[in-house]
KOLKOLGU-284244 format. One record per residue: x, y, z of N, C-alpha, C in turn. Coordinates in steps of 0.1 Angstrom, whole numbers, plus 2048, in hexadecimal, padded with zeros to 3 digits. Each point is the difference from the previous one (the first is absolute). Layout:
# residues N
((X Y Z) (X Y Z) (X Y Z))
...
This chain:
# residues 338
((2A1 207 BEA) (7F9 80C 7FB) (7F8 7FD 7F3))
((805 7F6 7F9) (7F9 7FD 7F3) (803 80C 7F7))
((7F5 804 7F9) (801 80B 7F7) (7FB 80D 805))
((7FD 801 80E) (7FB 80C 805) (80A 80B 800))
((7FC 80C 7FC) (808 80C 7FF) (808 801 7F4))
((800 7F6 7F7) (808 800 7F4) (7F7 807 7F5))
((806 808 7F8) (7F9 807 7F5) (7FB 7F5 7F6))
((7F7 805 7F6) (7FA 7F6 7F7) (80B 7FB 7F5))
((80B 808 7FF) (80A 7FB 7F6) (80A 7F6 805))
((7FE 7FC 80D) (809 7F6 806) (7FE 7F3 7F8))
((80B 7F7 800) (800 7F4 7F8) (7F4 7F7 803))
((7FB 7F9 7F6) (7F6 7F6 801) (806 7F3 7FE))
((800 7F7 809) (806 7F3 7FF) (80F 801 804))
((806 7F4 802) (80E 800 804) (801 802 80F))
((80C 800 806) (803 800 80E) (800 80F 805))
((7F9 803 80B) (800 80D 806) (80E 803 805))
((805 80C 7FC) (80D 805 805) (7FE 80C 809))
((80A 805 806) (7FF 80B 809) (7FB 80D 7F9))
((801 801 7F3) (7FC 80C 7F9) (7F5 7FC 7F5))
((7FB 7F4 800) (7F6 7FD 7F7) (801 7F1 7FB))
((7F9 7FC 7F6) (801 7F3 7FB) (80D 7FD 7F8))
((806 7F5 803) (80C 7FC 7F9) (7FC 7F8 7F3))
((806 804 7F5) (7FD 7FA 7F3) (80C 7FB 7F9))
((800 7F7 7F7) (80B 7FB 7F8) (7FD 803 7F1))
((80A 803 7F9) (7FE 802 7F1) (80E 802 7FA))
((800 800 7F2) (80C 802 7F9) (801 80D 7F9))
((80B 807 802) (802 80D 7F9) (80A 7FD 7F5))
((7FD 804 7F4) (808 7FE 7F4) (805 80E 7FB))
((80D 801 7FE) (806 80C 7FA) (809 7FC 7F5))
((807 809 7FA) (809 7FD 7F5) (80B 7F8 805))
((801 7F3 7FC) (80B 7F8 804) (7FE 7FA 80E))
((7F4 802 806) (7FE 7FC 80E) (7F4 7F6 801))
((801 7F8 80A) (7F5 7F7 803) (802 7FB 80E))
((7FB 808 809) (802 7FC 80E) (7F3 800 808))
((800 7F7 80A) (7F4 7FF 809) (801 80A 80A))
((7F5 808 801) (7FF 80B 80A) (7F5 7FC 80A))
((803 804 80C) (7F6 7FF 80A) (7FD 80F 805))
((7F5 805 7FE) (7FD 80E 803) (7F4 801 80A))
((800 80A 808) (7F5 803 809) (7F7 80A 7F9))
((7F4 7FF 802) (7F7 80B 7FA) (800 80B 80A))
((805 80B 7FB) (801 80C 809) (7F6 80B 7FA))
((801 80C 806) (7F9 80B 7FA) (805 803 7F2))
((7F8 804 7F7) (804 802 7F2) (80D 808 7FE))
((803 80B 807) (80D 807 7FD) (80C 7F7 804))
((7FF 7FA 80C) (80B 7F7 804) (802 7F4 7F7))
((7F5 7FB 7FC) (800 7F4 7F7) (807 804 7F2))
((7FC 80B 7FB) (806 805 7F3) (80F 802 802))
((804 806 80B) (80F 802 802) (807 7F3 802))
((7FA 7F7 807) (807 7F3 802) (801 7F8 7F3))
((7F6 800 7F8) (801 7F9 7F3) (80A 806 7F7))
((801 80D 800) (80A 807 7F7) (80E 7FD 805))
((802 800 80D) (80D 7FC 805) (804 7F2 7FD))
((7F6 7F7 801) (803 7F2 7FD) (804 7FE 7F1))
((7F8 806 7F7) (803 7FF 7F2) (80D 806 7FC))
((804 80B 806) (80D 806 7FD) (80B 7F8 805))
((7FE 7FA 80C) (80B 7F7 805) (801 7F4 7F8))
((7F5 7FA 7FC) (801 7F3 7F8) (805 802 7F3))
((7FD 80B 7F9) (803 802 7F2) (80B 809 7FD))
((803 809 809) (80A 80B 7FD) (80D 7FA 7FE))
((804 7F6 807) (80E 7FB 7FF) (803 7FA 7F2))
((7F6 7FB 7F9) (802 7FA 7F3) (802 80A 7F5))
((7FC 80C 802) (800 80A 7F5) (80E 805 7FD))
((809 7FF 809) (80E 804 7FD) (809 7F5 7FD))
((7FB 7F4 7FF) (808 7F4 7FE) (800 7FC 7F2))
((80C 7FE 7F9) (801 7FC 7F3) (801 7F1 7FF))
((7F8 7F9 7F8) (801 7F2 7FE) (80E 7FC 7FB))
((805 7F4 803) (80D 7FC 7FC) (801 801 7F1))
((80B 806 7FB) (802 801 7F1) (7F9 80C 7FA))
((7F8 808 807) (7F9 80B 7FA) (809 80C 7FF))
((7FC 809 7F8) (808 80D 7FE) (7F9 80B 808))
((807 806 809) (7FB 80B 808) (7FD 80C 7F7))
((7F5 807 804) (7FD 80C 7F8) (800 80C 80A))
((801 80C 7FB) (800 80C 808) (7F3 801 808))
((802 804 80D) (7F4 802 808) (7F8 80C 7FC))
((807 80A 7FA) (7FA 80C 7FC) (7FF 801 7F1))
((7F5 7FE 7FA) (7FF 800 7F1) (804 80D 7FA))
((806 800 7F5) (805 80C 7F9) (7F4 808 7FB))
((801 80D 801) (7F5 809 7FA) (7FF 7FE 7F1))
((7F4 800 7FB) (7FE 7FE 7F2) (806 80C 7F8))
((807 7FC 7F5) (807 80B 7F9) (7F5 80A 7FA))
((805 80C 7FF) (7F7 80A 7FA) (7FC 7FD 7F2))
((809 7FB 7F8) (7FE 7FC 7F2) (804 7F1 7FF))
((7F6 7F7 803) (804 7F2 802) (802 7F8 7F3))
((7FC 805 7F4) (801 7F8 7F4) (80B 804 7F7))
((807 7F6 7FB) (80B 804 7F6) (801 7F4 7F6))
((808 803 7F5) (801 7F6 7F5) (80F 7FB 800))
((801 7F3 800) (80D 7F9 7FE) (800 7FB 7F2))
((80A 804 7F8) (803 7FA 7F3) (80C 7F7 801))
((7FE 7F4 7FC) (80B 7F6 802) (801 7F6 7F4))
((80A 7F8 801) (802 7F6 7F6) (7F6 7F4 802))
((7FD 7F9 7F6) (7F7 7F5 802) (806 7F4 808))
((80D 800 801) (806 7F5 808) (7FD 800 80F))
((7FE 80C 805) (7FD 801 80E) (7F2 7FC 803))
((7F7 802 7F6) (7F2 7FB 801) (7FF 7F1 7FD))
((806 7FC 7F4) (7FE 7F2 7FC) (807 7F6 80A))
((80A 804 807) (807 7F8 809) (7F8 7FE 80D))
((7F7 809 803) (7F8 7FF 80C) (805 809 80B))
((80C 806 7FE) (806 808 80B) (7F7 80C 804))
((7FA 807 7F7) (7F8 80B 803) (7F3 7FC 808))
((7FC 7F3 7FE) (7F4 7FB 807) (803 7FF 80F))
((80D 7FF 803) (804 800 80E) (803 80E 806))
((807 808 7F8) (805 80D 805) (7F5 80B 800))
((7F8 801 7F6) (7F6 80A 800) (7F6 800 80C))
((7FA 7F4 803) (7F7 800 80B) (807 803 80D))
((80D 7FC 802) (808 802 80C) (802 80F 801))
((804 807 7F5) (802 80F 801) (7F3 807 803))
((7F5 7FC 7FA) (7F3 807 802) (7FC 7FE 80E))
((802 7F5 806) (7FC 7FD 80E) (808 809 809))
((80D 801 7FE) (809 807 809) (7FE 80F 7FF))
((7FC 805 7F4) (801 80F 7FE) (7F3 807 7FE))
((7F6 7F8 7FC) (7F3 807 7FD) (7FF 805 7F1))
((80B 7FE 7F9) (800 804 7F2) (7F8 7F6 7F7))
((7FB 804 7F5) (7FA 7F7 7F6) (808 801 7F3))
((804 7F5 7FB) (809 7FF 7F5) (7F9 7FB 7F3))
((800 808 7F6) (7FB 7FB 7F3) (80C 7FC 7F8))
((801 7F3 7FC) (80C 7FA 7F9) (7FE 7FF 7F1))
((809 806 7F9) (800 7FE 7F1) (80D 7F8 7FD))
((7FD 7F3 7FD) (80B 7F7 7FC) (801 801 7F1))
((80A 808 7FB) (800 803 7F1) (80E 7FE 7FA))
((809 7FB 807) (80E 7FF 7FB) (808 80D 803))
((80D 7FE 802) (808 80B 804) (800 80C 7F7))
((800 7FE 7F3) (800 80B 7F6) (7F4 808 801))
((7F4 7FA 800) (7F4 807 802) (7FE 806 80D))
((805 7FA 80B) (800 806 80D) (808 80D 801))
((80B 800 7FA) (809 80C 800) (7F9 80B 7F8))
((7F9 7FC 7F5) (7F9 80A 7F8) (7F4 806 808))
((7F9 7F8 808) (7F5 805 808) (806 80A 80A))
((80B 7FD 806) (807 809 809) (803 80D 7FA))
((806 7FF 7F4) (804 80C 7F9) (7F4 809 7FD))
((7F4 7FA 7FD) (7F4 808 7FD) (7F8 804 80C))
((805 7FC 80C) (7F9 803 80D) (7F4 7F8 802))
((7FF 7F4 7F9) (7F5 7F7 801) (801 7F5 80B))
((80B 801 807) (803 7F6 80B) (807 808 80B))
((800 7FB 80C) (806 807 80B) (80D 7FA 804))
((802 7F3 7FE) (80C 7F9 804) (802 7F4 7F6))
((80C 7FC 7FE) (804 7F6 7F6) (808 7F5 807))
((7FD 7F3 7FC) (809 7F5 805) (804 7F9 7F3))
((80C 802 7FB) (804 7FC 7F3) (80E 7F9 800))
((803 7F9 7F4) (80C 7F9 7FF) (806 801 7F2))
((802 80D 7FC) (807 803 7F4) (80B 80B 802))
((80B 7FC 806) (80A 809 805) (804 80B 7F6))
((803 7FD 7F3) (804 80A 7F7) (7F6 80A 7FE))
((7F3 7FC 7FE) (7F5 809 7FE) (7FD 808 80D))
((802 7FA 80B) (7FE 807 80D) (80A 80C 802))
((80D 7FD 7FC) (80A 80B 801) (7FD 80C 7F7))
((7FB 7FD 7F4) (7FC 80B 7F7) (7F4 808 806))
((7F7 7F8 806) (7F4 806 806) (804 80A 80C))
((809 7FB 808) (805 808 80B) (808 80C 7FB))
((808 7FF 7F6) (808 80B 7FA) (7F6 80B 7FB))
((7F5 7FC 7FB) (7F6 80A 7FB) (7F8 807 80B))
((802 7FC 80C) (7FA 806 80C) (7F2 7FB 803))
((7FC 7F5 7FA) (7F2 7FB 802) (7FE 7F9 80D))
((80B 7FB 807) (7FF 7F9 80D) (806 808 80B))
((7FA 7FE 80C) (806 807 80C) (80C 7F8 806))
((800 7F3 7FE) (80B 7F8 805) (7FF 7F2 7FA))
((80B 7F9 800) (800 7F3 7FA) (807 7F7 80A))
((7F8 7F6 806) (806 7F8 80B) (7FF 7F1 7FD))
((80B 7FA 802) (801 7F1 7FE) (7F7 7F9 80A))
((7F8 7F6 7FB) (7F7 7F9 808) (804 7F1 800))
((802 7FA 7F4) (802 7F1 800) (806 7FC 7F2))
((803 7F4 7FF) (804 7FA 7F3) (7FD 7F2 7FF))
((7FF 7FB 7F4) (800 7F1 7FD) (808 7FF 7F3))
((7FC 7F7 7F7) (807 7FF 7F4) (7F7 7FC 7F5))
((804 802 7F3) (7F9 7FB 7F5) (805 7F2 7FC))
((7F8 7F9 7F9) (803 7F2 7FC) (7FC 7FF 7F1))
((807 7F8 7F8) (7FC 7FD 7F3) (7F9 7F2 800))
((7F3 800 7FB) (7F8 7F5 801) (7FE 7F9 7F2))
((7FD 7F4 800) (7FD 7F9 7F3) (7FA 7F3 802))
((7FC 7F9 7F6) (7F9 7F3 800) (80A 7F5 804))
((7FB 7F5 805) (809 7F5 803) (808 7FB 7F5))
((7FB 800 7F3) (807 7FC 7F5) (80C 808 7FD))
((800 80D 804) (80B 809 7FE) (807 7FF 7F2))
((7F9 804 7F6) (805 7FF 7F2) (80C 808 7FE))
((802 80B 807) (80C 808 7FE) (80C 7FB 808))
((7FE 7F6 809) (80B 7FA 807) (807 80A 80A))
((7F8 808 807) (806 809 809) (800 7FC 80F))
((7FA 7F5 803) (7FF 7FB 80E) (80E 7FF 807))
((801 807 80B) (80C 800 808) (80B 80A 7FB))
((7FD 807 7F6) (80A 80A 7FC) (802 80B 80B))
((80C 803 803) (803 80A 80B) (800 80E 7FA))
((7FF 802 7F3) (800 80D 7FA) (7F3 803 7FA))
((7F9 80A 805) (7F3 804 7FA) (802 805 7F1))
((80B 807 7FE) (802 805 7F2) (802 7F4 7F6))
((807 7F6 804) (802 7F4 7F8) (7F3 7F9 7FD))
((7F7 800 80A) (7F3 7F9 7FF) (7F8 808 7F6))
((800 80D 800) (7F8 809 7F7) (805 7FE 7F2))
((80D 7FE 7FE) (806 7FE 7F3) (7FB 7F3 7FA))
((800 7F6 809) (7FC 7F2 7FB) (7F1 800 7FC))
((7F8 807 808) (7F1 801 7FC) (7FF 807 7F3))
((807 80B 7FD) (7FF 807 7F4) (805 7F7 7F4))
((80C 7FA 802) (806 7F7 7F6) (7F6 7F5 7FC))
((7F9 7FA 80A) (7F7 7F5 7FD) (7F3 805 7FB))
((7FE 80D 800) (7F3 805 7FC) (7F4 7F9 806))
((801 7FE 80D) (7F5 7FA 808) (7F8 80B 807))
((7F4 7FE 801) (7F7 80A 805) (804 806 80E))
((800 80D 800) (803 807 80D) (7F4 80A 802))
((7FA 800 80C) (7F5 809 803) (806 80C 808))
((7FF 80B 7FB) (804 80D 807) (7F4 806 806))
((801 807 80B) (7F5 808 805) (7FD 80C 7F7))
((80A 806 7FB) (7FE 80B 7F6) (7F8 80B 806))
((801 803 80D) (7F8 80A 807) (807 80B 807))
((80D 801 7FE) (808 80A 806) (801 7FE 80F))
((7FE 7F4 805) (802 7FD 80E) (80E 7FE 804))
((803 7FE 80C) (80D 7FD 805) (806 7F3 7FA))
((7F7 7F6 7FF) (804 7F3 7FA) (803 802 7F2))
((7F8 808 7F8) (802 802 7F2) (80D 808 7FE))
((803 80A 809) (80C 807 7FF) (80C 7F8 802))
((800 7F6 809) (80B 7F7 802) (802 7F7 7F4))
((7F5 7FB 7FA) (800 7F7 7F4) (807 808 7F5))
((7FB 80C 7FD) (806 808 7F5) (80F 803 802))
((803 802 80C) (80E 802 804) (809 7F4 7FC))
((7FA 7F4 803) (808 7F4 7FD) (801 7FE 7F0))
((7F6 803 7F9) (800 7FF 7F1) (80B 80A 7FB))
((800 80C 805) (80A 80A 7FC) (80E 7FB 802))
((802 7FC 80D) (80E 7FB 803) (804 7F4 7F8))
((7F6 7F8 7FC) (803 7F4 7F8) (802 804 7F1))
((7FD 80C 7FD) (801 805 7F2) (7F5 7FB 7F7))
((7F4 7FE 805) (7F5 7FB 7F9) (7F4 80A 800))
((7FA 801 7F4) (7F4 808 7FF) (7F4 7F6 7FD))
((7F8 7FD 80A) (7F6 7F5 7FE) (7F3 806 7FA))
((7FE 80D 802) (7F3 805 7FB) (7FF 7FE 7F1))
((7F4 7FB 7FC) (7FD 7FE 7F2) (803 7F2 7FB))
((807 7F8 809) (803 7F2 7FD) (7F3 7F7 802))
((7FE 7F6 7F8) (7F5 7F8 801) (7FF 7F8 80E))
((80B 7FD 806) (800 7F9 80C) (7FE 808 80D))
((800 80D 7FE) (800 80A 80B) (7F1 805 801))
((7FA 7FE 80C) (7F2 803 802) (7FF 809 80C))
((7F9 80C 7FE) (7FE 809 80B) (7F2 7FF 805))
((7FE 7FD 80D) (7F3 7FE 806) (7F9 80D 803))
((808 80A 803) (7FA 80D 803) (7F8 7FF 80D))
((804 7F7 809) (7F8 7FE 80C) (809 7FE 80C))
((7FA 7FE 80C) (808 7FE 80C) (806 7F2 801))
((807 7FE 80B) (808 7F4 801) (7F7 7F3 801))
((7F5 801 807) (7F7 7F4 801) (7FB 7FB 7F2))
((7FB 80A 7F8) (7FB 7FD 7F3) (80B 7FB 7F7))
((80C 806 801) (80B 7FC 7F8) (805 7F2 803))
((800 7FC 80D) (804 7F3 804) (7F6 7F6 7FA))
((7F3 803 801) (7F6 7F6 7FA) (802 7FE 7F1))
((802 80B 7F9) (802 800 7F2) (80C 7F7 7FC))
((80B 802 807) (80D 7F9 7FE) (7FD 7F1 803))
((7F9 7FD 80A) (7FD 7F2 803) (7F7 7FA 7F5))
((7F6 807 7FC) (7F7 7FA 7F6) (808 7FE 7F3))
((809 808 7FC) (807 7FF 7F4) (80E 7F9 801))
((803 7FB 80C) (80C 7F9 803) (80C 808 7FB))
((800 80C 805) (80A 80A 7FB) (809 804 80C))
((80A 808 7FD) (809 806 80A) (7FB 80E 804))
((803 803 80C) (7FD 80E 805) (809 803 80C))
((7FF 80D 804) (808 804 80C) (7F6 804 80B))
((802 7FC 80C) (7F7 804 80B) (808 803 80D))
((7FA 808 808) (806 801 80E) (7FD 7F3 807))
((809 7FC 808) (7FE 7F3 807) (7F3 7FF 808))
((7FD 80B 807) (7F4 7FF 809) (7F3 7FD 7F9))
((7FE 807 7F4) (7F4 7FE 7F9) (7FF 7F2 7FA))
((80C 7FB 7FB) (800 7F3 7FB) (7FC 7F5 80A))
((807 801 80C) (7FD 7F7 80B) (7F2 800 804))
((7FA 80C 801) (7F2 801 804) (7F6 7FA 7F6))
((805 7FE 7F4) (7F7 7FC 7F5) (804 7F2 7FA))
((80B 7FA 805) (805 7F5 7F9) (7F8 7F4 800))
((7F6 7FE 809) (7F8 7F4 801) (7F8 7FE 7F4))
((7FC 80B 7F9) (7F8 7FE 7F4) (808 803 7F3))
((80D 801 801) (808 803 7F4) (808 7F4 7FC))
((802 7FE 7F3) (809 7F5 7FB) (80D 807 7FB))
((806 806 80A) (80D 807 7FE) (809 7FD 80C))
((80D 801 7FD) (80A 7FE 80B) (80B 80A 7FF))
((807 802 80B) (80B 809 801) (80C 7F9 7F9))
((805 806 7F5) (80B 7FB 7F8) (80D 807 803))
((7FF 80D 802) (80C 808 802) (7FD 809 80C))
((80A 801 809) (7FE 808 80C) (80D 804 806))
((800 809 80A) (80B 804 808) (80C 806 7F9))
((7FD 806 7F4) (80B 808 7FA) (7FE 80E 806))
((80B 807 803) (7FF 80D 806) (7F8 80A 7F9))
((7FF 7FF 7F3) (7F9 80A 7F8) (7F1 7FE 802))
((7FB 7F5 806) (7F2 7FE 802) (7FB 805 80D))
((808 808 808) (7FC 805 80C) (7F4 80A 7FE))
((7F6 7FF 809) (7F4 807 7FF) (7FE 809 80D))
((801 80D 7FF) (800 809 80B) (7F4 809 801))
((7FA 801 80B) (7F4 808 802) (803 80C 809))
((7FA 80C 7FB) (801 80C 808) (7F2 806 802))
((7FF 808 80B) (7F3 807 802) (804 80F 7FD))
((7F7 807 7F9) (802 80D 7FC) (7F3 809 803))
((800 808 80A) (7F4 809 802) (801 80A 7F4))
((7F5 803 7FA) (7FF 80A 7F5) (802 80E 806))
((807 808 7F9) (802 80E 804) (7F3 807 7FF))
((7FD 808 80B) (7F4 808 800) (7FF 80A 7F5))
((80B 803 7F9) (800 809 7F5) (7F9 7FB 7F4))
((7FE 7F3 800) (7F9 7FA 7F4) (7F2 803 7FF))
((7F9 802 80C) (7F2 803 800) (7FC 805 80E))
((7F7 809 801) (7FB 805 80D) (7F8 7F5 807))
((7FC 7F5 7F9) (7F9 7F6 807) (808 7F5 806))
((80E 801 7FE) (808 7F6 806) (7FF 7FF 80F))
((7FE 7F4 805) (7FF 7FD 80E) (80E 7FD 806))
((807 80B 802) (80E 7FE 804) (801 7F9 80E))
((7F7 803 809) (801 7FA 80D) (7FD 7F1 7FF))
((7F6 7FC 7F8) (7FD 7F2 7FE) (80C 7F8 7FA))
((806 807 7F5) (80B 7FA 7F9) (80C 7FE 80A))
((803 80A 808) (80B 7FE 809) (7FD 7F6 80B))
((7F4 7FF 804) (7FC 7F6 80A) (802 7F2 7FA))
((7FD 7FE 7F4) (801 7F3 7F9) (80F 7FC 7FE))
((808 80A 7FD) (80F 7FE 7FE) (806 7FC 80D))
((7FC 807 80B) (805 7FD 80D) (7FC 7F2 805))
((7F4 7FC 7FC) (7FB 7F3 804) (808 7F5 7F9))
((803 801 7F3) (807 7F6 7F8) (80E 7FE 806))
((806 80A 805) (80E 7FF 805) (801 7FE 80F))
((7F5 800 806) (7FF 7FD 80F) (806 7F2 803))
((807 7FE 80A) (806 7F3 803) (7F5 7F5 801))
((7F5 803 806) (7F5 7F6 801) (7FB 7FC 7F2))
((7FE 809 7F7) (7FB 7FD 7F3) (80B 7F9 7F8))
((80C 804 802) (80B 7F9 7F9) (801 7F1 804))
((7FD 7FD 80D) (7FF 7F2 804) (7F5 7F9 7F9))
((7F5 806 7FE) (7F5 7FA 7F9) (804 7FD 7F1))
((806 80A 7FA) (804 7FE 7F2) (80A 7F5 7FF))
((80A 7FF 809) (80A 7F6 800) (7FC 7F2 802))
((7F4 7FF 807) (7FB 7F2 802) (7F5 7FC 7F7))
((7FB 80A 7F7) (7F5 7FD 7F7) (804 7F4 7F7))
((7F8 7F6 7FF) (801 7F5 7F7) (807 7F4 806))
((806 801 80C) (808 7F5 806) (7F7 7F5 803))
((7F4 803 806) (7F7 7F5 804) (7FB 7F8 7F4))
((7FC 807 7F6) (7FA 7FA 7F4) (80A 7FA 7F6))
((80B 807 7FE) (809 7FC 7F6) (80D 7FA 805))
((802 801 80D) (80D 7FB 806) (80B 80A 7FE))
((7FE 80C 7FB) (80A 80A 7FE) (7FA 80E 7FF))
((807 80A 804) (7FB 80D 800) (7FF 805 7F1))
((7F6 807 7FD) (7FE 805 7F3) (807 80E 7FE))
((803 807 80B) (807 80D 7FF) (80A 800 80B))
((80A 808 7FE) (80A 802 80A) (7FF 80F 805))
((7FE 802 80D) (7FE 80D 806) (80D 808 800))
((800 80C 7FB) (80D 807 7FE) (800 80F 805))
((7F6 804 808) (800 80E 804) (80D 803 809))
((806 80B 7FD) (80C 804 807) (80D 7FA 7FB))
((7FF 7F7 7F6) (80C 7FA 7FA) (807 808 7F5))
((80C 7FD 7FD) (807 806 7F5) (7FC 7F9 7F4))
((7FA 806 7F6) (7FB 7F9 7F5) (80B 7F9 7F8))
((80C 806 800) (80B 7FA 7F8) (804 7F3 806))
((7FC 7FD 80C) (804 7F3 807) (7F6 7F5 7FE))
((7F5 803 7FA) (7F6 7F6 7FE) (804 7F4 7F8))
((7FC 7F4 803) (803 7F5 7F8) (7F3 7F8 7FD))
((800 7F7 7F7) (7F4 7F9 7FC) (7FD 7F5 80B))
((7F4 7FA 7FF) (7FC 7F6 809) (80A 7F4 800))
């Protein structure tokens, strides 16, 4: 019959089939690359056939997770009515890099947008008191208890812990290396009148340092060897390194910065050096602008088992050890050091 009786849209070239010209070509879809042989049909039938082929070729891959990937919810969560809130936190969670992992994860899962103020625990608590933050992540237990007693927080929940370490130069002029007592080490530093760099910023680290001086019966303020940086942990570490001085740091921030520091851990693993973090949603009574829903969502996120796993594994790949120990749901009195 040749081409007699065929409409003008029948295939040109290729082998004649019972319904038109037979053609060969490649159809590419997401994750697909298959050779198709199709007949040229009338336009409606052709469209339906192509659609069916593409769905069959590509649809199966859309529900398949690659090996090692993390599954996500098939139904995305609705965007929060009030998506922005402020997190006030200690500088150690920022300087250690932990927040660089947790915040994007939280924002992706919930649709919230977090503005982080890394200011030290004392300043973070003050911002909560003034209603200038919605949720706090802090590590100054004595100050936190006073904050809660005053009614400034909705709840105070254990999240994680690590420990503080006493750092110093390799020369160790005070001779504290290997001392198992943090108090004895502080006494030796004071007796030797060797330079000690304090944060002097009312942070959780500063609060722990001042507690050690008090328990050692020493008043360092005003002494020529005692220097207050008035800055965060990263700046204080750099200053101590430059001046070959002693200082106190949380372990996580030191490990995250040690490659460019001329300091080492000289005293560690004394029970008094335990460093505990809590999350505290600010009470809505502090301000009509408090985003209570966002604060509660962040607190739930931090204590969720999946997030706790992320916290507990943070640092292992880079440093060969976890920088934080995940503690949600634990009895705080049972916590031990690393």
